[in-house]
N, C-alpha and C positions, 0 to 999 in steps of 0.2 A: 496593478497588483500592490495591493496594501503591503506596506513594510514596517511593522513595530519593533523599534529599536529597545533591546535590553541591555541591563545591569549587569557586571561582572561581578558578581560578590558571591562569599559562600553562604548558603541558604541558612538562616536564623531559625531558631525554633518556632515554629508553627504559631505556639500558645504565646510567646514573647511578642511577636510581631502582630497579631491581630487579636489581641483582647476581646473585644465586640464578638469576631467570628468565633471565639471558644465559645462563650455563654450560648450561641445558636446553635452551637454543633454539639452531639456527643463525644466522650472520649474515645472513642475507637475513630472518630470521623475524622481527626487530624492528629496524629500522633505517630503515621509509618511512612518513612519517604528515604531515599536515596539521595544526597547532595553530589551533584554532579560539575563539572566545570562548564558555562553556560556553550550549549548545544545550539546551532542554527536546525530550525527546524520548519516545516511550512504543512499546513493544514492540506488536508488531499479532500475532505468534504466540508459543507457549511457546518459550524460547530458554536455551541453555545459555551460562552463562559461564566464559569460558576465563581460564586465569592467564598465557598468552602469544598472540598473535594467530596462533595454527594451528590447522586440526580436530586435531593431534595432541599439541595442548595439553592440561592437565589441568582435568576439569571441575569446578568448586570450587563452583557454586551452579545453582541453575533461577531463572529469573524466567518469572512467569506471562505469559499476553497481556495488554495492558491495564496492564504497570508502567509508573512513568513514571522515566524516568531522565537524568540531564545530562551530554549527550556533549562533550566537550573536544577528541579529536583524532577527524579523520576519514581515511577512506582508508588505513587503518594496511595496509601490504600488501595493497592496493586491496581490500579484501574484510570490511576489521573496523572498527568504532569503538572507543573509548577511553573507559571512565567510571573513576570512583572508588567503590569500593562499601566501605563502611568504614573507608576510609584505605589501600586498596589499588588500586593498577590494575588495571584486569580489560581484557577483552574482550567485546566482542559481535558476531557476524555485522551486517554493514550492512543488511540484506535483510529482518533482525528488527524494524527501529525505523521510525518516522516521526514529523517532526518535528510538536509539540504546542503550541506557541507561534509568533506567539501563538492563540490558539484560534480554531478555524474558524466563520464565521459564515455562513450561505446568504445570498445576495442575487441578486435576478432576474438573468439577464446576467452573471454573473460567470465567472472564468475559470477553467476547466475543470481547469488543470494545478495549482490550487491543492488541496492535500491535506486531507483530513478530520483524518485521525490518529485515525478511531475505531480500537476494539477490536473483535476479533471479536464479541464478547459483544454489543457497542453494534447492530452491524450486526445479530446475529441478532435483536434485537427486530422491523427492520421485515422480516424473514422469517418470521418466528411464522407460521404455520398459513396456511404456503403450500407449495407445489412445492417453493421456493425454501430453505426453512429445513435447515440442515447446512451452508449456503456461506458462511456468514461470515466463518471463516478465510479463504475464497478470496479473497472480495471485500477483504479487507486487505492481502492479501498481495501481488493485484495491483496496487493502489492504489499500493505503496511500489515494486514492482517497474518499473512504467511510465509512475509518475506522470500517472496519470489520476484526478479526482474519485471516490471510492468510490459517493458517492449518486448520483453521473448512470449509473455501472454499474447499480448497482441499480436506478434509475428505466428505462434504457434495457431491462433482464431483463424487470422488472414490464410495461414497456407490450408489448414484442415478443413475450411469452409469456403474457400473460397469468397471470402470477405462477407460470410452471412450467408451466401445466395445459392448456396450447394441445395438441394433436396433433402439431406439428413440434417442440416441447419435449419429450412424454411419448415419440415414435419415434425421434426424431436424436439427442433432447439438445442442439437449438438453441433457444439460449435469445434471439437477437438476430435472428431470419429473417435468418438471411446467407445470403446465394446462392451458388451453386458457379459461377457461372458460364456452365454446361452446359443453363441453363432449370431447375434444379432448385437443392435447397437443401442445404447442408452439413451433415453429420453428424458426433456425436463421439463420441467414446467413453460420457466422462461430461459432467454439468452443469460439472463444475467446467474440464474441458478447453475447451469454450466460451468459459468467463467468461475464462481467459487469453488465449486466441485473441482475441476481441474487445477485451479491453484493450491487446494486445500489437497490433492493427490501428489501434484509434483513437488510444492514443498516439504510434505511428510514421508514421500515414499521415495521420491528420486533427487533430493539436492539434500536429505539429512542422510549425514556418514553413518553407516553402519545399519540402514534401513534396506530391506529386501530389495529393492529396484536400485540402490544406491552403487551408481558406478565413477561418480566425478560430480563437477559443476559447472560443466560445462555444455554450449549447447550438443557438443561432438559427445560428450558423457551421458545426455540424456538420451541422445538418438540410440543409441546401443540397446536401450531397452523400451523405449516408447516408439521408435520405427525403425526396427533393427533390420527392416527388408526393403529400405528406402537408401542407396546411396549418394541422394542429392538432397536429402532431407537438412543435413547438416548446413550445407552452403545457403541452400533456400531460406533457411529460418535465420540464418545472420547476416543475409542482403537484406532482408525487410528488416532487422531489428538495424540496417546501419542506416540505411534509408531514412525509417522512422526518427532516427536519432539527428539524421541532419537537417530534417524535415522541420523538426522542434528547435533545434539549435539556431535556425535562419529565419524563424518565422518574425 
């Protein structure tokens, strides 16, 4: 894993620090952002590093998934984080990173909105040898996108689909036992589409206070509405999460 050391400093005004870039970018491309105390983060997908916070910026380098970076300005133009690489201000997409400090530690009954920041490669360790292999990048990206713990997502799919081997998973790419409201089960074009749907559903309906399926932010809370007829679902999911955490921790 590549580690990039960042400087702890207040974020300077973009135009003052990078006059050359200011000339190349439009006014709205470099004026918005929120300075923060430097936060350790990790890229969860391979991502391009831009010289300005815009898609049309020049790509100056590529960061592999799992690269540690320090973010000192967030929400630059709404979609970018500012980092300092080799004494130069650079920008990476917000969706490409997840916070890594403090390090995630599994605890029974913990908050499922606390992110693991595991890389795609780390999550693949939990999927190796199963029909879910190859979805590591999807799980990592969905954790960051929807704010749902990746270990929880992986554990649900393992529990509900027999690690991708169930007939529902094979025929309809349904990894979560998701019903369609008409007495049947939902079908997805790909398994990745199902993971995306599940993460969005859990994040917006089950883990957001005030949402119609919200009961709390633990596995037991989610179970009350997600799998209310099973008395063993909570312990099964917690066990899978614990085993997954220990496997990554000792790898």
